[in-house]
Structure formats: C-alpha cells, structure tokens
LUMVEX-760152 format. One record per residue: residue in one letter; x, y, z of N, C-alpha, C in turn. Coordinates in steps of 0.1 Angstrom, whole numbers, padded with zeros to 4 digits, always signed. Layout:
AXYZXYZXYZ ...
END
This chain:
M+0008-0012+0000+0000+0000+0000+0009+0012+0000 K+0005+0022-0008+0013+0034-0009+0007+0046-0002 Q-0007+0046-0002-0014+0058+0002-0028+0055+0006 F-0033+0063+0016-0048+0062+0019-0055+0072+0011 A-0068+0070+0009-0077+0080+0004-0090+0080+0013 F-0095+0091+0015-0106+0093+0024-0119+0093+0016 G-0129+0085+0020-0142+0084+0014-0152+0091+0023 A-0153+0104+0023-0162+0111+0032-0176+0107+0031 E-0181+0105+0019-0195+0101+0018-0198+0087+0024 D-0189+0078+0022-0190+0065+0029-0189+0066+0044 Y-0180+0074+0049-0178+0076+0063-0191+0082+0069 R-0196+0093+0062-0209+0099+0067-0220+0088+0068 L-0221+0080+0058-0231+0070+0057-0229+0060+0069 D-0217+0055+0071-0215+0045+0081-0217+0050+0095 L-0215+0063+0097-0216+0069+0111-0228+0078+0112 N-0237+0078+0102-0249+0086+0103-0246+0101+0105 I-0236+0107+0099-0232+0120+0100-0238+0129+0089 E-0245+0140+0093-0251+0148+0083-0241+0157+0077 K-0243+0161+0064-0235+0170+0057-0237+0184+0062 S-0226+0191+0064-0227+0205+0068-0218+0214+0059 A-0220+0227+0060-0213+0236+0051-0197+0234+0052 N-0192+0233+0063-0177+0232+0065-0172+0218+0068 D-0181+0209+0070-0178+0195+0073-0169+0194+0086 E-0172+0202+0095-0165+0202+0108-0165+0188+0115 A-0176+0181+0113-0178+0168+0119-0168+0158+0114 L-0162+0161+0102-0152+0151+0097-0138+0156+0099 L-0136+0167+0106-0122+0172+0109-0114+0161+0116 H-0119+0155+0127-0111+0146+0134-0107+0134+0126 A-0117+0129+0118-0114+0117+0109-0103+0121+0099 R-0104+0132+0093-0094+0136+0083-0080+0138+0090 S-0080+0144+0102-0067+0145+0109-0061+0132+0112 Q-0069+0122+0116-0065+0109+0120-0059+0102+0108 I-0065+0104+0096-0060+0097+0084-0047+0103+0080 V-0045+0116+0081-0032+0122+0079-0021+0116+0088 L-0025+0116+0101-0016+0110+0111-0012+0096+0109 A-0023+0088+0106-0021+0073+0103-0012+0071+0091 S-0013+0080+0081-0005+0079+0069+0010+0081+0073 K+0012+0091+0081+0026+0094+0085+0032+0082+0093 V+0024+0078+0103+0029+0067+0112+0032+0054+0104 A+0024+0052+0094+0025+0040+0086+0036+0041+0075 G+0042+0053+0074+0053+0055+0064+0047+0056+0050 L+0034+0060+0049+0028+0062+0036+0029+0076+0031 A+0026+0078+0018+0026+0091+0012+0014+0098+0019 P+0014+0112+0019+0002+0119+0024-0011+0114+0017 P-0022+0114+0024-0034+0109+0018-0041+0118+0008 I-0050+0112+0001-0058+0118-0009-0072+0121-0003 D-0077+0133-0004-0090+0136+0001-0102+0131-0008 S-0113+0131-0002-0125+0126-0009-0130+0136-0019 V-0140+0131-0027-0146+0139-0037-0154+0151-0032 F-0155+0161-0040-0164+0172-0037-0176+0171-0047 V-0188+0168-0041-0199+0163-0049-0206+0174-0057 N-0205+0187-0054-0212+0197-0061-0204+0202-0073 L-0207+0197-0085-0199+0201-0097-0201+0216-0100 H-0211+0222-0096-0214+0236-0100-0209+0246-0089 D-0202+0242-0079-0196+0251-0069-0181+0251-0069 S-0176+0258-0079-0161+0259-0080-0154+0265-0068 E-0161+0276-0063-0155+0283-0051-0155+0273-0039 G-0166+0266-0037-0166+0256-0026-0156+0246-0027 F-0154+0241-0039-0144+0231-0042-0130+0236-0038 K-0127+0248-0043-0114+0254-0040-0112+0256-0025 S-0122+0262-0018-0121+0265-0004-0119+0252+0004 E-0127+0241+0001-0125+0229+0008-0111+0223+0005 S-0106+0224-0008-0093+0218-0011-0082+0225-0004 V-0083+0238-0002-0073+0246+0005-0073+0241+0020 R-0085+0240+0026-0085+0236+0040-0079+0222+0042 H-0082+0213+0033-0077+0199+0034-0063+0198+0031 R-0058+0206+0022-0043+0207+0019-0036+0211+0032 Q-0042+0221+0039-0036+0226+0051-0036+0216+0062 L-0045+0206+0061-0045+0195+0071-0035+0185+0068 G-0030+0184+0056-0019+0175+0052-0023+0165+0041 F-0034+0168+0034-0038+0159+0023-0030+0164+0011 Q-0026+0154+0002-0018+0157-0009-0026+0160-0022 G-0038+0156-0022-0046+0157-0034-0061+0154-0031 K-0069+0153-0041-0083+0151-0040-0088+0142-0051 L-0097+0133-0047-0104+0125-0057-0113+0134-0065 L-0114+0131-0078-0123+0140-0086-0134+0131-0093 I-0145+0138-0095-0156+0131-0102-0159+0137-0115 H-0152+0147-0119-0154+0153-0133-0142+0160-0137 P-0139+0159-0150-0127+0166-0156-0126+0181-0154 K-0138+0187-0152-0137+0202-0150-0132+0206-0137 Q-0130+0196-0128-0124+0199-0115-0108+0199-0115 I-0103+0194-0126-0088+0192-0127-0081+0206-0125 E-0085+0216-0133-0078+0228-0133-0078+0235-0119 D-0089+0235-0112-0090+0240-0099-0081+0232-0089 L-0081+0219-0091-0073+0211-0082-0058+0214-0083 Q-0054+0215-0096-0040+0218-0098-0036+0232-0093 S-0045+0241-0093-0042+0255-0088-0040+0255-0073 I-0046+0245-0066-0045+0244-0052-0033+0235-0048 Y-0031+0224-0054-0021+0214-0050-0008+0215-0057 A-0007+0220-0069+0005+0220-0076+0015+0231-0070 V+0027+0228-0070+0037+0238-0065+0040+0248-0077 T+0038+0260-0074+0041+0271-0084+0055+0273-0086 D+0059+0279-0097+0073+0283-0100+0078+0292-0089 K+0070+0301-0084+0074+0311-0074+0077+0303-0061 E+0068+0294-0057+0070+0286-0045+0083+0278-0046 Y+0085+0273-0058+0097+0265-0060+0110+0273-0059 E+0110+0285-0065+0122+0294-0064+0124+0298-0050 Q+0114+0301-0042+0115+0305-0028+0121+0294-0020 A+0116+0282-0023+0120+0270-0015+0135+0267-0018 L+0139+0269-0031+0153+0267-0035+0162+0276-0027 T+0158+0289-0027+0166+0299-0020+0167+0296-0005 I+0157+0291+0001+0157+0287+0015+0166+0275+0017 C+0165+0265+0009+0173+0253+0010+0188+0256+0008 K+0191+0264-0002+0205+0267-0004+0211+0275+0008 A+0204+0285+0013+0208+0293+0024+0210+0284+0036 F+0201+0275+0039+0202+0266+0051+0213+0257+0049 E+0215+0251+0037+0226+0241+0035+0239+0248+0037 D+0240+0261+0032+0253+0268+0034+0256+0271+0048 A+0245+0274+0056+0247+0277+0070+0250+0264+0077 Q+0244+0253+0074+0246+0240+0080+0260+0236+0078 S+0266+0239+0067+0280+0235+0064+0290+0242+0073 Q+0285+0253+0079+0293+0261+0089+0289+0258+0103 G+0281+0248+0105+0276+0244+0119+0265+0252+0124 I+0258+0260+0116+0247+0268+0120+0234+0260+0116 A+0224+0259+0126+0212+0252+0124+0199+0260+0124 S+0201+0273+0125+0189+0282+0125+0193+0295+0119 I+0186+0299+0108+0190+0312+0101+0177+0320+0098 S+0179+0331+0093+0168+0340+0088+0170+0342+0073 V+0159+0339+0065+0159+0341+0051+0147+0350+0048 N+0150+0362+0043+0140+0372+0040+0130+0374+0052 G+0136+0375+0064+0128+0377+0075+0121+0365+0081 Q+0123+0353+0075+0116+0341+0080+0127+0332+0087 M+0123+0328+0099+0132+0319+0106+0132+0305+0099 V+0144+0300+0096+0145+0287+0090+0154+0278+0099 D+0148+0267+0103+0155+0256+0111+0152+0243+0104 Y+0156+0232+0110+0155+0219+0103+0140+0216+0098 P+0130+0218+0107+0117+0214+0101+0113+0223+0089 V+0116+0236+0090+0112+0245+0079+0120+0240+0066 Y+0133+0238+0068+0142+0233+0057+0136+0221+0051 K+0133+0211+0059+0128+0198+0054+0114+0200+0047 Q+0106+0209+0052+0093+0212+0044+0096+0217+0031 R+0105+0227+0030+0109+0233+0017+0116+0223+0008 K+0124+0214+0014+0131+0204+0006+0120+0195-0001 Q+0110+0191+0007+0099+0182+0002+0092+0189-0010 L+0090+0202-0008+0083+0210-0018+0091+0210-0031 V+0104+0212-0030+0114+0212-0041+0113+0198-0048 E+0113+0188-0040+0113+0174-0046+0100+0171-0053 R+0089+0176-0047+0076+0174-0053+0075+0182-0067 Y+0080+0194-0067+0080+0202-0079+0088+0195-0090 E+0100+0191-0086+0109+0185-0096+0104+0171-0101 S+0097+0164-0093+0092+0151-0097+0080+0153-0107 N+0074+0164-0107+0063+0167-0117+0068+0174-0129 Q+0080+0176-0131+0085+0183-0143+0089+0173-0154 
END
C-alpha cells in the first residue's frame, strides 16, 4: 500500500453524520487519516470527492482547508475539477524558487555548523528546511 484515500460520503453513511457547510464533523477523521499515513510511512493521503460540480469556489475552499490539514490531493468526479485542483495542490514556480533559496541558504549555514537562520525575515531551522526540501522534490518530480 502506498497511500490512503478518504471516502467522506462512505464515512458519513457509516456513522450517520449529516453533511454541513464546512464538514467540521469530519475534521477529526481527516486529521487521523493524515496522522495514520505518516505513522505507517505512507505518502500523504488523498481527500474525498467534492460532490457539487457547480460550486467551484466551494471546491477550492475545501481543497485549501484539506491541503492545510496534510492531504496531498483530492479524488475527482469530473474533468472540469482538474484545473481548480491543480491550482490548489501544484507547486508554483514562485514557491519552487523561494524554496530553493531557503534550501540553499540553510545548506550553506549548516555546512558552517549553523542550524537556524533567517531568510527574507523568515526563521529557517530543520523542520522548515525539510518542508521546503519536500516542496522542491515534489515540484521536480512533476517536471
């Protein structure tokens, strides 16, 4: 197994959970799936479908929230959702360039025995560096 995917509609059905505007009732389940993925050494999970094909703003808003929770992507039910999904989950050229700058500066500092620096006013230590390194790798793997 490489990765989990969350089936929110199945989960709602199984536990008799009503649909709500922000799906707050599913926050715990989503968080647990992200955590379980990490503990199991799997890739970050894929989020469930967004069932309203005519609500592009809702799709984007939900996708941003779930990306922030740690989901890597989203299951889709229609090709017209692809462009919106890519705008949320794909690493932009600007994000890539910023991450490269941070990684290079941290690696240079690390070679001098320094483990915490400031880059453009942002504190960079090992966790921040590793996050940016993952972003760089994700961008480069999609090129």
